[in-house]
N, C-alpha and C positions, 0 to 999 in steps of 0.2 A: 619349510617348516615340517619337523618330523611328527608323525602321529604321536599323540599323547594318550597314554593309558593310565588309569588310576587302579591301585592295588586294593581299594577299600571294597571288600566283597559286599558290604551292606548297600552299596549304591549300584552295583553293576559297573559297567565300563563306558567311559565317555571317550569316543574317538573323533578328534577333530581332523578331517582330512584337508590338507592344504591344497586348495584348488585355485586360489587367487594370489596375486602378488601386487606390490605396489606399481608395477609396470603394466599390469593388465587388470585394472579395477573395473568392476561392473559399474554401470551408470546407476546412480542413486539420486532420485529426485529430491529426497529430503534427508539432510545430513543432521543428526541430532546427537545429544549426549546420553550415554547409556550407562546405567549403574548395574555392575555384575555382582550378585550377592552369591557366594559359594565359599565354603570353608576349606576347599583344597586349592592351595596356591598354584599347582601346575595347571589345574583346569582353568582357573581365573586367568592366568598368564596366556594360556593358549587362545582362549575366547577373545581376550583383550587384543592380542596380536592380530587376530583374524579381522576384528572389527575396525581396528586402527588402519589396517591395510586398505580397507574400503572407505576410509575417510571419516569415520565416526570418532567422537571424542568419547573416552570412557573413564569410569572411576570404578574402584573395587571396594567390597566390604565382605567380611568373613562371617559375621554373626548379626543377630538382631540389633544389638547396640550400636555397632558401627554402621549398619545399614540406616538406622534411623537418624544417627548423627549426620551422615551424608546427605539425607533427604532434607533434614533441617537446614543444612548449609545451603543447599540449592536444589530446586526441583529438577530432576533430569527429564529427558524426553521419553524414556522407556526404562523399565527394570527387567533384568533377566534374574530370576529368583529360584534357587534350588530348594525343593521341598525339604530335603533332609540336611539340616545344618548341625552344629555341634551338639545341640540339646535333644536330638531326637527326630523322628521322621515327621512330626507335626509342626516343628518349629517354623518351617517355611510357610505352611497353611496359616499358622497364627500370625505370622509377620504380614502375609497377604491381607488378612482381615484388618490388621492395624493400618496398613497402607490405604485400604479402601475407606477407613473411617477418617484417618487424619490427613490424607493427601488425595482428596477426591478428584477423580478424572485422570489420575496417573496411570497410564497402561502398564500391565505387568504380565510377562511371559514366564509361565512356570516350567521348571525342568525337574524330571524325576528319573531316578536310577532304576527303580522297579515300580513304575506306576501302575495303578489299577483303575478300572472304570470308576470305582467309588472315588478315588482321589482326584481323578480328573473332573468328575462332576462336581465335587466339593470346591475345587479351584475355580471352576467356570461360574459357579453359583456365587462365589465370594467376589467376582469381577475380573477374574484373570481373562486376558484377550486371547490367549492361546495356551497350548500345552504341548511341550516336547518331551518324548520319552527317550532316555539314553538306551543304547548309543545312537548318536545322529551324526551326520557329516556336515561339513561347513556349508555346502550348498542349501540344505534344508534350514540351517540356523539363520543364514543370511536372508533367505526368502521370507522367513517368519518376521525377522526383525524389520526388514524393508516394508513388508505389508502392514504391519503394525504401526510403524511411524507415519507411513503415508495415509492410513486411516485417521490418525490423530491430527496430521497436518491438514487434511481435508475438512475435519470438523472445525478447526481454527479458522480456515479460509472461509467456510460457509458462514461462520459467526461474524467474521469481518465483513463479508458481502452484505449482510443485513444492515450494517452501519454505513455502508458506502453508496452514496447517491450522487449522480451528476458528475462522475469522474469518467475519464476517457481511457485510462489505463495505458495510454501511449502518447508520446509527444509527436504530434502530427504536423507536418509542415516542412517547407524548404526555404522560408523567407530568411533574410539575413539575421533578423531578430532570434528566430528559432535556431539557426545554425550556431549563433553565439551561445545560446543556452545550452545546446547539446554539447558543444565543445567544453564549456565550463563544467557540465556534469561529468564528462568523460575524464577530465583532469582530476576532479576532486574525488571521484568514486573510488578510486584505487587506494586512497589514503584512509586513515582513521580519523582525520580532522572533523571537528563539529562544523556544522553547516547551518546558516541562517538564510532561509528562502523568503524573499519579499515579493509582493505583487498584489494587484488588485483582487478583490473577492471574486472567486470563480475562475481565476486565470489559469489554474492548474498547478498549484503549489504542491499539493499531495502527489500528483502525478510526477512532478519533478523529483520529489523525495523517493518515490518508489523507483525511479530510474536510477538514482544514486545507489540505492540498495541493490537493485538487480545487476548493476555493473561492478559491484564490490566483491571482495573475497567472502563477504557475509551472505551472499545471495541465497545460499541454501538453508540459512537460518531464519527465524522469525522476523517479519516486519510488522511492528506493533504500533497502533495509532492511539494517541491520547488527544481527544478533542477537548481542549482546555475550556472553551465557553460552556460546554455541556457538563462539565465536571464541577459539582458544587464545592464550594470552599471547605465546608466541614467534612467532606468525604475524599478530599484530594490526597491526603497522606496515606489513607487506606488504599486508594486506587493505585497509587505509585508504588508503595512498599508492601502491600498485602497486610493481612491480619491473621493472628493465630490466638488461641485461648490459653488459659493457664495450664492445661495439660499438654501443650505443644501441638494440638490439632490445628491444621492450617485451615482457616475459614475462608480465606481469599488469597489467591496467588496475585501478587501485584504486577503491574505492567512491566516494571524493570526486570522482574524474574522471568516473566513471559518472553521477554525480548533477549534473553541471554544468548550471546553469540551473534546476535543480529543488530537491528536498528529499532530504536524507539523514536517515533515521529511525533513531536509535540506541536499540534496544530494551533495557531493563534496563540502564541506563548505570551504575548503582551496583554492579553485579555484575562490572565490569571490574577487571582487576588495576591497581595503582597505576602501573605503567609504561605500560599502555594508556591510562589516564586522562591521563597526562602528554602522550602523543602526540596525543590528541584535543584537549586543551587547546591544544597547539601549533597544531593546524589551525585552531581557532577564532580564534586571536590573528593568524594571518597567512594570507591567502588564497592565498599562493604557497608551494609546497613542492617538495622533490625526491623522485622515486620512489626507493625502495631501490636503491642501486647506481647511480643516475643523477647527471648532472651538470647537466642543463637544468632550470630552474625550471618548474614546472607551475602555470598560473594558472586558478583555478575561481571560479564564483560559486554558491554552495550555501547553502541555508537549512537549518539543523540543528534538528530537533525530536527530543527524547529522552523516554524514559519510565522509570518505576521503580515496582515493587510494594512497595518498602520505605519506611521513614521516612528520607529523606536526611539530615535533621539528626542523627538518631541515628547513622547510618553515619559521619558527620563526626566525632562524638565518639569513636566507636570507631576512628578513623583508617582506615577502609575507603572513604572517599570524599573526594576532594580538594575542599576548600572553594573553591579558586580555580575548579575546573571547575564545581562546583555553582552559584556565582554567575554563571558565564558562561552556563550553559544556562537557569537559572531566571529568565529575564527576565519571561515571562508564565506563571504557573503555572495549570494546568487540572486538575481532578479528575473522573475518570470514576466515577459512582456504581455501587455493586454492584447485583446483582439484588434483594437483600433491600430496597434502598432504592427500588425502582421495580417492585414486584410487579404493579401493574396493567398494565405493559407485557408481561408474560409471555406471555399468549395471542397477542398480535400477533407478539411475537418468535418464539415457538414455531412459528407458521405460516410466518414468514419462513425459519426454519431448515429447516422441512419442505419448502418449495419448492426451496431451494438444494440439500439432500440429494438430493431426487428428481430434480433435473436432472443432478446429478453421477452418480447411479446409473442413469440412464436409465429411471426408473420414474415413474408418475403420483403426484402428492402425494396423501396421505390425509387427509381432514378429521379434526380432533380434537374429540371430543364434550365437552360442558360439564363432566362429572364429571372427565375426564381433565385439562382445563384447571385445574379447581379444585385438583386434586392437584399439578399442576406449580407452581401459584401458592403452595401451602402448603409446598413443599419448600424446605429451606435449601440454597440452591445455593452451596456453598463454592467451587466451580470457575467460578461465575458463567456468562457467555454460552458459554464454550467447553464447560463441562460440559453445559449445556442442549442444545447442538448435537450433542454426542456422544450423549446420551440419544435425541434425536429420530432420529438416523441409525441407532441400534441398533434402535428400534422399527420404522422403515421396512423394515429388513432382515429382522427376526426375527418381527414380529407375524403372527399367523395371520389366516385369513379372506381374503375378497376384497380385492384392492388398492383397490377402490372403497368399501369399507366404512369407517366412522369407526374411528379409534383410540380405544379404550375405556380407562378407568382400569385395568382388570385386565391390559392389555397392557404397562403401564409396568413397568420393572425393579423388583425387590423393594426396593432401597435407596430408591427414591423412594416406593413405596407404604407401607412400614413404618418410615419414619424415627423416629416417636415411640415406638416400642417395641412396637406391636402385631404380632403374628406369625400366621402361618398363613393369614390371609385377610382381614385388615383388619376393617372394621366388620361386626358381625352374624354372623360365622362362627365358626371354631374358637376364636378368641381369647376369646370370651365364652360359649361353650357350657357351660363348666364351672361357670358362676356362677348363682346364683338371679337372679330377674327384677330386683329392685332393684339388686343390684350391677352386673349386666349393663347395665342402663339407664344407671347412672351412669358406667360405663366407656365406653359408647358416646358419651354426651354429652361426657365429658371429652376423648375423641379427636376428636370431631366439632368441638366448639368450639375446641379447641387448633388444629386445622387451619385453621378458618375465620379465627381470629384472626391466625394466621401468614399465610394467603393475603392479608389486607388489610393487612399490615404493622403489626399491633397497633392499627389504628384502630378504636376501639370503635363510633363512630357508623356507619361503613360496615359493620362486622361485623353490628351489631344490625339494620340495614335489610335485610341480606341474609337473615339467619336468621329474620326476622319477629318480633323481640322489641323491647320498649321498651328504651332505652339503660340506664335505671336497673335494669330487670329483668335485663338481661344482666350488669350489674355484680354484682348479687346472686348470680346463678347461677355466675358465674366464682369469686366467693369460696366459695360452698358446695363447688364441686368442686376447690378448692384450685389454681386457675389463676391465676397472677399477671396482673394487668392494668396493671402499672406502665408497660409499653412503650406500651400504648393510650393512657393518660392523658397522654402526652407528644406524641401524634400525632393530635390531634383535628381537624385540618384535613382535609376530605373530599377 
């Protein structure tokens, strides 16, 4: 790219030094859409080429009217705004003030050909995030753009973190069930197909959706979550599409617009009201929509990934889920396995939760000893990963002894320790002290083998190997103790 000079003396000169190319892009953590507002076509074209070489999407406007029209069509991630437009040196400042009123939260970087301290102060007081004085080179421009976008991105991420609890942010495990899930995610992520993720509550459906987004070409654009059960029916339309008043001032940016270029994750889609389902269906059928109270169509490019913890076809039969919506979102179905289906992953998953909770609490993580891991594997996690994370966090906060000492089984909550009906102290204590030796031994063996069988997901071969018995001997022992091994006979693959 050749240096670009402007002959307009009223502005000074803008020189865009070509220091990057498509073959040598600098790494950008957050790729967004940028609106360039300048009435000089050559300057707009030069800045646009530079930004597009870095992977940014750009739009251009030459005056206040075209800029406001572009903003009404869709909120960009950032505006580069020249102070001196066609109608004089204050037109850019006036437009900045309008943007601050009508498009709250939108970052604006001001550009001036003969900036003064007063002009810069005025711009910053009106909400500009930065001020560039011409002439400047491409390196400075890219630095300011990258910094401004990353700051905006961090604000969004921090806001999202406030609403996220109990997520692990990673698909942890090497079990066959998890390998199947990871393979399915890898295959679908590179497409634009809609995905419906099913699984028990707390099993990690949002984590799977985030993995799809992270492995897609949309990874650098927003991942926006709509929690359907928490969104009231009367506010759903505004939440999805946004709202503006009679003057065109944007009162709320809808989730679809926030997710432009990225992914909208609709959590528990089957729990939405029928009216809300019709609005979502409308959004899926047409990428252009009107904000509530608005007149200008908004155009977005969004991939929709949805989840549900219920049987969607049963909900359709009960007239609780729109069949049209279901077939729109269920292009590629993915199922997240429960913890009961991947017990061998629990030790690694428990440690992952431990490190996450420790970081959040500002404490060192505590190792988990083998007996505690066995208890965690044997427990029936009805709340799945979310419940496991809550238990680990509780242990980290309440467990006695030094923070460097391992978490022992006795430190686990009673509902994890005594799930199978033993009381007082588990194996070998109060629960068996009132029995003679033979009955106490049988009770201990029953509790022990039941827990080990549960720990290994009913797999007789793996249970026998761990407890040190022949497989046939274990079968006999289970029958003598009245323990069903039907589950194990169905799961003989080690």
